[in-house]
RODO-2510 file (C-alpha; in nm, 4 decimals, decimal comma):
residues 390
     n   res          X          Y          Z
     1     x   -15,6257   -10,6707     7,5230
     2     x   -15,5098   -10,9817     7,3355
     3     x   -15,7253   -11,2792     7,4369
     4     x   -15,5219   -11,5361     7,2461
     5     x   -15,3586   -11,8114     7,4493
     6     x   -14,9793   -11,8040     7,4703
     7     x   -14,7363   -12,0860     7,5262
     8     x   -14,7400   -12,0069     7,8979
     9     x   -15,1133   -12,0894     7,9125
    10     x   -15,0883   -12,4145     7,7190
    11     x   -15,0892   -12,7438     7,9139
    12     x   -14,7412   -12,8996     7,9480
    13     x   -14,6431   -13,1320     7,6690
    14     x   -14,5979   -13,4988     7,7552
    15     x   -14,2410   -13,6167     7,8201
    16     x   -14,0733   -13,7356     7,5035
    17     x   -13,8078   -13,9489     7,6685
    18     x   -13,8152   -14,2163     7,9408
    19     x   -13,6751   -14,1465     8,2877
    20     x   -13,3038   -14,2302     8,3210
    21     x   -13,2274   -14,3390     8,6771
    22     x   -12,8468   -14,3513     8,6431
    23     x   -12,8107   -14,0030     8,4933
    24     x   -13,0426   -13,8448     8,7507
    25     x   -12,8685   -14,0242     9,0392
    26     x   -12,5207   -13,9230     8,9172
    27     x   -12,6288   -13,5632     8,8633
    28     x   -12,7854   -13,5437     9,2147
    29     x   -12,4746   -13,6912     9,3773
    30     x   -12,2554   -13,4365     9,1987
    31     x   -12,4737   -13,1484     9,3132
    32     x   -12,4629   -13,2766     9,6745
    33     x   -12,0811   -13,2901     9,6600
    34     x   -12,0652   -12,9370     9,5172
    35     x   -12,2970   -12,8145     9,7924
    36     x   -12,0730   -12,9738    10,0595
    37     x   -11,7677   -12,8058     9,9054
    38     x   -11,9445   -12,4673     9,8989
    39     x   -12,0526   -12,5115    10,2626
    40     x   -11,6953   -12,5896    10,3688
    41     x   -11,5679   -12,2899    10,1703
    42     x   -11,8237   -12,0628    10,3355
    43     x   -11,7344   -12,1927    10,6845
    44     x   -11,3626   -12,1367    10,6185
    45     x   -11,4349   -11,7867    10,4893
    46     x   -11,6422   -11,7044    10,7984
    47     x   -11,3620   -11,8170    11,0340
    48     x   -11,0998   -11,6333    10,8289
    49     x   -11,3148   -11,3176    10,8217
    50     x   -11,3583   -11,3266    11,2000
    51     x   -10,9836   -11,3546    11,2612
    52     x   -10,9316   -11,0733    11,0110
    53     x   -11,1748   -10,8536    11,2069
    54     x   -10,9843   -10,9402    11,5283
    55     x   -10,6530   -10,8342    11,3710
    56     x   -10,8096   -10,5103    11,2404
    57     x   -10,9400   -10,4388    11,5919
    58     x   -10,5956   -10,4882    11,7500
    59     x   -10,4351   -10,2658    11,4837
    60     x   -10,6969    -9,9931    11,5347
    61     x   -10,6400    -9,9921    11,9121
    62     x   -10,2620    -9,9648    11,8566
    63     x   -10,3023    -9,6860    11,5980
    64     x   -10,5404    -9,4926    11,8238
    65     x   -10,3008    -9,5202    12,1191
    66     x   -10,0042    -9,4035    11,9109
    67     x   -10,2115    -9,1226    11,7552
    68     x   -10,3091    -8,9898    12,0980
    69     x    -9,9399    -8,9776    12,1989
    70     x    -9,7707    -8,8202    11,8972
    71     x   -10,0407    -8,6397    11,6990
    72     x   -10,3185    -8,3888    11,7329
    73     x   -10,6691    -8,3983    11,5991
    74     x   -10,9582    -8,6427    11,6016
    75     x   -10,8715    -9,0056    11,5282
    76     x   -11,2278    -9,0840    11,4143
    77     x   -11,2602    -8,7988    11,1643
    78     x   -10,9020    -8,7996    11,0329
    79     x   -10,7488    -9,1479    11,0438
    80     x   -11,0556    -9,3711    10,9898
    81     x   -11,1542    -9,2061    10,6561
    82     x   -10,7985    -9,2590    10,5308
    83     x   -10,8322    -9,6300    10,6141
    84     x   -11,1656    -9,6413    10,4292
    85     x   -11,3768    -9,7473    10,7290
    86     x   -11,6496    -9,5793    10,9317
    87     x   -11,6704    -9,5453    11,3129
    88     x   -11,9339    -9,8185    11,3405
    89     x   -11,7183   -10,0722    11,1566
    90     x   -11,4202    -9,9665    11,3710
    91     x   -11,6180   -10,0216    11,6915
    92     x   -11,7306   -10,3672    11,5742
    93     x   -11,3707   -10,4763    11,5043
    94     x   -11,2467   -10,3411    11,8385
    95     x   -11,5281   -10,5186    12,0261
    96     x   -11,4468   -10,8637    11,8789
    97     x   -11,0738   -10,8004    11,9360
    98     x   -11,1390   -10,7268    12,3034
    99     x   -11,3524   -11,0420    12,3283
   100     x   -11,0620   -11,2441    12,1859
   101     x   -10,8093   -11,0676    12,4124
   102     x   -11,0160   -11,1117    12,7309
   103     x   -11,0697   -11,4831    12,6620
   104     x   -10,6950   -11,5423    12,6136
   105     x   -10,6172   -11,3409    12,9283
   106     x   -10,8655   -11,5539    13,1260
   107     x   -10,7648   -11,9014    12,9995
   108     x   -10,3993   -11,8369    12,9049
   109     x   -10,4400   -11,9831    12,5567
   110     x   -10,6485   -11,9571    12,2417
   111     x   -10,9861   -12,1379    12,2644
   112     x   -11,1363   -12,3614    11,9949
   113     x   -11,4460   -12,1442    12,0262
   114     x   -11,2890   -11,8887    11,7916
   115     x   -11,2625   -12,1436    11,5090
   116     x   -11,6411   -12,1920    11,4865
   117     x   -11,8053   -12,0774    11,1591
   118     x   -12,0262   -11,8144    11,3218
   119     x   -12,1487   -11,4975    11,1559
   120     x   -11,9829   -11,1636    11,2320
   121     x   -12,3102   -11,0317    11,3758
   122     x   -12,3151   -11,3273    11,6193
   123     x   -11,9587   -11,2466    11,7304
   124     x   -12,0532   -10,8798    11,7768
   125     x   -12,3492   -10,9817    11,9932
   126     x   -12,1242   -11,2095    12,2001
   127     x   -11,8795   -10,9202    12,2453
   128     x   -12,1538   -10,6901    12,3764
   129     x   -12,2493   -10,6591    12,7409
   130     x   -12,5496   -10,8891    12,7021
   131     x   -12,3384   -11,1636    12,5412
   132     x   -12,0783   -11,1991    12,8182
   133     x   -12,2884   -11,4581    13,0017
   134     x   -12,3212   -11,6681    12,6847
   135     x   -11,9428   -11,6513    12,6297
   136     x   -11,8836   -11,7831    12,9816
   137     x   -12,1328   -12,0652    12,9178
   138     x   -11,9511   -12,1561    12,5945
   139     x   -11,6120   -12,1500    12,7655
   140     x   -11,7338   -12,3691    13,0532
   141     x   -11,9095   -12,6155    12,8203
   142     x   -12,2507   -12,5409    12,9667
   143     x   -12,3906   -12,4934    12,6161
   144     x   -12,2788   -12,6513    12,2906
   145     x   -12,0853   -12,4328    12,0407
   146     x   -12,3530   -12,4530    11,7706
   147     x   -12,5442   -12,1800    11,5922
   148     x   -12,8785   -12,2999    11,7319
   149     x   -12,7617   -12,3213    12,0956
   150     x   -12,5834   -11,9852    12,0819
   151     x   -12,8893   -11,8206    11,9261
   152     x   -13,1145   -11,9752    12,1904
   153     x   -12,8822   -11,8612    12,4712
   154     x   -12,8700   -11,5065    12,3316
   155     x   -13,2499   -11,4949    12,3127
   156     x   -13,2694   -11,6084    12,6761
   157     x   -13,0260   -11,3320    12,7759
   158     x   -13,2400   -11,0764    12,5921
   159     x   -13,5454   -11,2053    12,7806
   160     x   -13,3559   -11,1754    13,1107
   161     x   -13,2493   -10,8205    13,0211
   162     x   -13,6115   -10,7301    12,9454
   163     x   -13,7207   -10,8789    13,2790
   164     x   -13,4470   -10,6871    13,4607
   165     x   -13,5549   -10,3698    13,2855
   166     x   -13,9136   -10,4298    13,3962
   167     x   -13,7916   -10,4989    13,7501
   168     x   -13,5845   -10,1801    13,7444
   169     x   -13,8895    -9,9839    13,6358
   170     x   -14,0900   -10,1415    13,9190
   171     x   -13,8151   -10,0578    14,1695
   172     x   -13,8079    -9,7052    14,0351
   173     x   -14,1819    -9,6694    14,0942
   174     x   -14,1471    -9,8150    14,4437
   175     x   -13,8597    -9,5771    14,5136
   176     x   -14,0661    -9,2814    14,3980
   177     x   -14,3477    -9,3938    14,6309
   178     x   -14,0985    -9,4227    14,9180
   179     x   -13,9646    -9,0784    14,8382
   180     x   -14,3136    -8,9320    14,8486
   181     x   -14,3774    -9,1106    15,1791
   182     x   -14,0524    -8,9830    15,3275
   183     x   -14,1213    -8,6356    15,1941
   184     x   -14,4520    -8,6334    15,3836
   185     x   -14,2764    -8,7698    15,6929
   186     x   -14,0070    -8,5029    15,6620
   187     x   -14,2665    -8,2273    15,6322
   188     x   -14,4470    -8,3635    15,9388
   189     x   -14,1184    -8,3849    16,1323
   190     x   -14,0249    -8,0302    16,0345
   191     x   -14,3683    -7,9083    16,1403
   192     x   -14,3387    -8,0860    16,4755
   193     x   -13,9883    -7,9542    16,5252
   194     x   -14,0955    -7,5986    16,4451
   195     x   -14,3949    -7,6307    16,6798
   196     x   -14,1731    -7,7661    16,9599
   197     x   -13,9246    -7,4829    16,9125
   198     x   -14,2030    -7,2261    16,9244
   199     x   -14,3486    -7,3830    17,2407
   200     x   -14,0021    -7,3972    17,3970
   201     x   -13,9359    -7,0315    17,3121
   202     x   -14,2735    -6,9209    17,4524
   203     x   -14,2242    -7,1170    17,7755
   204     x   -13,8689    -6,9896    17,8238
   205     x   -13,9805    -6,6305    17,7671
   206     x   -14,2697    -6,6736    18,0106
   207     x   -14,0370    -6,8245    18,2704
   208     x   -13,7806    -6,5467    18,2266
   209     x   -14,0534    -6,2852    18,2559
   210     x   -14,1833    -6,4498    18,5716
   211     x   -13,8345    -6,4643    18,7241
   212     x   -13,7797    -6,0991    18,6352
   213     x   -14,1083    -6,0058    18,7971
   214     x   -14,0122    -6,1960    19,1101
   215     x   -13,6690    -6,0329    19,1167
   216     x   -13,8107    -5,6839    19,0703
   217     x   -14,0899    -5,7280    19,3182
   218     x   -14,0114    -5,5145    19,6245
   219     x   -13,9470    -5,7022    19,9420
   220     x   -14,2055    -5,6094    20,2028
   221     x   -14,0532    -5,4202    20,4942
   222     x   -14,0957    -5,6051    20,8189
   223     x   -14,2871    -5,4147    21,0794
   224     x   -14,1150    -5,3280    21,3957
   225     x   -14,2525    -5,5334    21,6762
   226     x   -14,1284    -5,6103    22,0130
   227     x   -14,0235    -5,9525    22,1154
   228     x   -14,3133    -5,9957    22,3333
   229     x   -14,5659    -5,8652    22,0802
   230     x   -14,7620    -6,1637    21,9433
   231     x   -15,0926    -6,0342    21,8216
   232     x   -15,3410    -6,2219    21,5975
   233     x   -15,2838    -5,9686    21,3182
   234     x   -14,9099    -6,0408    21,3184
   235     x   -14,9616    -6,4166    21,3086
   236     x   -15,2059    -6,3888    21,0175
   237     x   -14,9692    -6,1702    20,8116
   238     x   -14,6732    -6,4026    20,8770
   239     x   -14,8756    -6,7092    20,7682
   240     x   -14,9832    -6,5263    20,4513
   241     x   -14,6229    -6,4398    20,3597
   242     x   -14,5065    -6,7991    20,4177
   243     x   -14,7892    -6,9397    20,2034
   244     x   -14,7090    -6,6959    19,9204
   245     x   -14,3405    -6,7905    19,9365
   246     x   -14,4225    -7,1626    19,9200
   247     x   -14,6536    -7,1030    19,6215
   248     x   -14,3819    -6,9142    19,4337
   249     x   -14,1280    -7,1926    19,4936
   250     x   -14,3730    -7,4560    19,3674
   251     x   -14,4383    -7,2536    19,0486
   252     x   -14,0640    -7,2244    18,9840
   253     x   -14,0191    -7,6020    19,0264
   254     x   -14,3055    -7,6767    18,7851
   255     x   -14,1609    -7,4390    18,5241
   256     x   -13,8193    -7,6005    18,5552
   257     x   -13,9772    -7,9455    18,5056
   258     x   -14,1588    -7,8244    18,1921
   259     x   -13,8348    -7,6773    18,0591
   260     x   -13,6581    -8,0167    18,0956
   261     x   -13,9448    -8,2013    17,9226
   262     x   -13,9408    -7,9493    17,6386
   263     x   -13,5649    -7,9939    17,5926
   264     x   -13,6024    -8,3756    17,5797
   265     x   -13,8800    -8,3536    17,3214
   266     x   -13,6715    -8,1155    17,1103
   267     x   -13,3790    -8,3609    17,1241
   268     x   -13,6124    -8,6446    17,0190
   269     x   -13,7348    -8,4493    16,7140
   270     x   -13,3753    -8,3629    16,6258
   271     x   -13,2817    -8,7344    16,6162
   272     x   -13,5895    -8,8115    16,4024
   273     x   -13,4946    -8,5344    16,1613
   274     x   -13,1360    -8,6659    16,1321
   275     x   -13,2600    -9,0192    16,0610
   276     x   -13,4965    -8,8873    15,7954
   277     x   -13,2158    -8,6931    15,6307
   278     x   -12,9896    -9,0010    15,6187
   279     x   -13,2721    -9,2140    15,4746
   280     x   -13,3422    -8,9533    15,2043
   281     x   -12,9727    -8,9458    15,1098
   282     x   -12,9656    -9,3260    15,0826
   283     x   -13,2775    -9,3379    14,8630
   284     x   -13,1410    -9,0588    14,6432
   285     x   -12,8192    -9,2549    14,5752
   286     x   -13,0179    -9,5735    14,5013
   287     x   -13,2495    -9,3813    14,2673
   288     x   -12,9521    -9,2389    14,0789
   289     x   -12,7925    -9,5822    14,0374
   290     x   -13,1177    -9,7419    13,9176
   291     x   -13,1802    -9,4540    13,6734
   292     x   -12,8354    -9,4920    13,5164
   293     x   -12,8752    -9,8698    13,4918
   294     x   -13,2221    -9,8383    13,3344
   295     x   -13,0938    -9,5815    13,0840
   296     x   -12,8006    -9,8010    12,9809
   297     x   -13,0198   -10,1107    12,9356
   298     x   -13,2788    -9,9078    12,7424
   299     x   -13,0117    -9,7901    12,4949
   300     x   -12,8809   -10,1462    12,4487
   301     x   -13,2327   -10,2817    12,3929
   302     x   -13,3070   -10,0072    12,1362
   303     x   -12,9905   -10,0941    11,9412
   304     x   -13,0811   -10,4646    11,9406
   305     x   -13,4399   -10,3899    11,8323
   306     x   -13,3171   -10,1743    11,5401
   307     x   -13,0788   -10,4481    11,4265
   308     x   -13,3549   -10,7119    11,4517
   309     x   -13,5949   -10,4946    11,2511
   310     x   -13,3428   -10,4530    10,9657
   311     x   -13,2822   -10,8296    10,9538
   312     x   -13,6540   -10,9121    10,9528
   313     x   -13,7263   -10,6673    10,6682
   314     x   -13,4368   -10,8075    10,4637
   315     x   -13,5589   -11,1655    10,5172
   316     x   -13,9111   -11,0752    10,4051
   317     x   -13,7744   -10,9130    10,0874
   318     x   -13,5483   -11,2102    10,0100
   319     x   -13,8246   -11,4648    10,0742
   320     x   -14,0634   -11,2777     9,8397
   321     x   -13,7882   -11,2470     9,5762
   322     x   -13,6999   -11,6179     9,5957
   323     x   -14,0672   -11,7162     9,5854
   324     x   -14,1252   -11,5089     9,2696
   325     x   -13,8069   -11,6468     9,1061
   326     x   -13,9129   -12,0013     9,1938
   327     x   -14,2530   -11,9457     9,0350
   328     x   -14,0912   -11,7949     8,7253
   329     x   -13,8429   -12,0783     8,6829
   330     x   -14,1137   -12,3381     8,7274
   331     x   -14,2997   -12,1983     8,4257
   332     x   -14,0056   -12,1584     8,1828
   333     x   -14,1038   -12,3228     7,8485
   334     x   -13,9275   -12,6414     7,7517
   335     x   -13,7127   -12,6819     7,4433
   336     x   -14,0030   -12,8181     7,2422
   337     x   -14,2282   -12,5305     7,3537
   338     x   -13,9659   -12,2734     7,2552
   339     x   -13,9671   -12,3933     6,8965
   340     x   -14,2895   -12,1953     6,8548
   341     x   -14,1245   -11,8673     6,9726
   342     x   -14,1369   -11,5679     6,7427
   343     x   -13,9252   -11,2522     6,7393
   344     x   -14,1276   -11,0699     7,0024
   345     x   -14,1055   -11,3768     7,2298
   346     x   -13,7261   -11,3752     7,1999
   347     x   -13,7322   -11,0005     7,2716
   348     x   -13,9057   -11,0772     7,5999
   349     x   -13,6405   -11,3436     7,6634
   350     x   -13,3658   -11,0785     7,6128
   351     x   -13,5506   -10,8459     7,8495
   352     x   -13,5600   -11,1195     8,1163
   353     x   -13,1853   -11,1809     8,0756
   354     x   -13,1124   -10,8084     8,0994
   355     x   -13,3229   -10,7632     8,4156
   356     x   -13,1712   -11,0758     8,5747
   357     x   -12,8182   -10,9441     8,5056
   358     x   -12,9085   -10,6087     8,6580
   359     x   -13,0453   -10,7825     8,9702
   360     x   -12,7332   -11,0005     8,9996
   361     x   -12,5013   -10,6973     8,9598
   362     x   -12,7017   -10,5117     9,2232
   363     x   -12,6666   -10,8008     9,4724
   364     x   -12,2930   -10,8267     9,4004
   365     x   -12,2463   -10,4516     9,4463
   366     x   -12,4197   -10,4716     9,7854
   367     x   -12,1670   -10,7296     9,9112
   368     x   -11,8769   -10,5271     9,7641
   369     x   -11,9831   -10,1839     9,8918
   370     x   -12,0891   -10,2906    10,2461
   371     x   -11,7866   -10,4680    10,3928
   372     x   -11,9499   -10,4893    10,7363
   373     x   -12,2150   -10,7339    10,6123
   374     x   -12,1629   -11,0946    10,7028
   375     x   -12,2677   -11,4405    10,5961
   376     x   -12,5487   -11,5372    10,8256
   377     x   -12,5902   -11,9024    10,9196
   378     x   -12,9682   -11,8958    10,8842
   379     x   -13,1266   -12,1704    10,6700
   380     x   -13,1269   -12,0806    10,2985
   381     x   -13,4426   -12,0996    10,0901
   382     x   -13,3929   -12,3496     9,8110
   383     x   -13,5088   -12,2387     9,4669
   384     x   -13,6200   -12,5332     9,2539
   385     x   -13,3872   -12,5636     8,9579
   386     x   -13,5308   -12,5893     8,6067
   387     x   -13,2897   -12,7527     8,3692
   388     x   -13,3422   -12,6159     8,0187
   389     x   -13,1949   -12,8115     7,7349
   390     x   -13,0028   -12,6316     7,4678
***
């Protein structure tokens, strides 16, 4: 390893010239004016790109409608490749076009909202289901049409969606508990109903058997007596027959009373069973609705989380890249320091230029190849400029 100090390790040389206030002030003012012009150009491009996406969306909807009438085949797999776009880009254009169309249909005219320099991703979020509330707030003037307020409102809507999802999950758990409770109640009602039916059947069979026995029982033949014959034996037998007859009538009345009570109880259990069945049907419909709603919100939240993850990773990469570039530019040798360069030092300079050109071409190719990317309105990291003379 070479332990000799290079020009990079040497302390900076003292300034050779005095500070010129007028030149520095004029140069700074020029750069500020150029930055303002670039910002205005970017804002105009963002507005123009949004209206272009809206027009593409309207054209795609018209082409798809005409294709479904006059042609056969799949519009997504046949027509979109010929246009040079993918289904995801097509869906994004259609979504912003519908947002534009719905707003005009509601207010009867074009809103100034659509002339704001917002990013395409922001418009796509506003066109989604979760962004409808924010659109209404913008249209009513409840929130200001600025990037910060729109971003804050969208974050609040995401928080509300997460809370609703949590509430839906809680309702689902409560519904499952209610279903278990009603299942136990239904089983108990069915058991009671079955027991009542069995008791009713047994009592009816016993009553029928008793009636049959009474009907088949031979009637005792009266003994022939004379009118004037009134012996103690005859009186005792007559009293016994009357008592037996009264006892049989009382038993029949008691059995009839039990039969009526059993019928009433069976009717009561039948009403309870009907009410339980209606309640189960109601809870089943509510469970189905909540399940579909939870599934839809889960899919939307997953899509938003994936998009947020991609943006966060890209920001980390860009911040690291800009930080390294800033450190490199801060240590570039001055003109006086470069007078000591040798051939191998200039070879390293050529390598740096070559790598920088490759990186710039790569970044340009990304913007050219991915037409669905957009200019985000997030604050840009400023790289300190190093002005190299010569």
